[in-house]
N, C-alpha and C positions, 0 to 999 in steps of 0.2 A: 966476807966471802966474795970471790970474784964471780962474774957471770958464768964462766965455764964450769964451775963447781956446783952450780944450782940446777943442773940438768935433772929432769925427772928420771926415776929408776928405769922406766921402760925404754927411755932413749939411751940411757947410759949403759944398760945391760942387754938391750934388745939384740945386739949382734951376737950375744952369747947363747941365745935361745935357739934351739934347733928342733925341728919336728922329727919324730921317729915314726917309722912305719911299723905297723903291727900285722900279725898274721891272722887277724880275725876276719871271718867272712860273714857277711850278713845277707840273708836271703829269706824271703817268705817261704820258699820251697824247703829250705832247711828246717825252719821252725815247724812247718806243717808235717814234714816227714818225721821229726822227733815226736810230735804229738801222736802221729799214727803208731809209732813204735810203742809209746806209752800205753796206747789202747790195745796193744797185743798183736798188731799186724807186722808182717815182714815187708820191707820196702826195698826197691831197687831203683836204679837211675836209668832214665831214658834220655836220648839226645835232645838238646834244647829245642823246644817248639815242635816236637814230634812225639809219636808213640812208638818209636823204634829204639831198641837198645843201642848203646854206643858200640861202634865197630871194635872188635877185640874183647868186648865184655862177654859174659856168659848169660846176659839177659836175666830172665827170672831166676836162673840158678845162682845169681849173685845176691839174691834177696837176703836181707839180714834184719834181725831185731836188736842189733847191737849199735847203739848210738855212736860209739867211737869208730866202729868200722864204717858206718854210713858217712860220718864226717870225713874220713879218709877218702871215700869215694867222691864226695863233693869237692875236695881239694884236688883230686886227680882229674875229674871231668868238668868241673865248673859249678859255681854256686847257682846258676840258673837252669840246671838240668831239670827235666821233668821227672815226675815220680811215678813209678809203677808199684802196685800193691798186689801181693799174693792173696788170693781169696780162697784158696783151697782150705777146707776144713773150717771155714768161717760161717758157712750158712748164708752168705751174701751172694747176690747176683747183680751184675752191672748191666744196665741197658743204655745204649747210646742213641741219642735222638738228633736228627738234623732236620732243618726246615727246608732243605734243598732236595726235592724228590728225585732230581737227576742223579744224585749221589748213590741212590739205592741200586744195587745190582742183584738181580734174581739169578740164582744158580740152582739147577735141578740136580 
């Protein structure tokens, strides 16, 4: 055998290997929202890093308990969207706390 025929397979066939892109999206928000749906909550998406619904969305009216529909929303708006939860009829109450007393506004 000559020297050129003794090439390792990864060198010989390396140029034939190509990466493929997949359409999977990975996000802790997606995983957590699916967990919430499994617990019986309706979930909707908020703009990344905010507590505001995306412009053009219906906000809480877009809430769903369908994992496939929610996945479509993540594909549309982005995997790092924040999550909103509908608490109506759940018996739950959410309290928000901040350590910055200047952020509290008193309204009569």
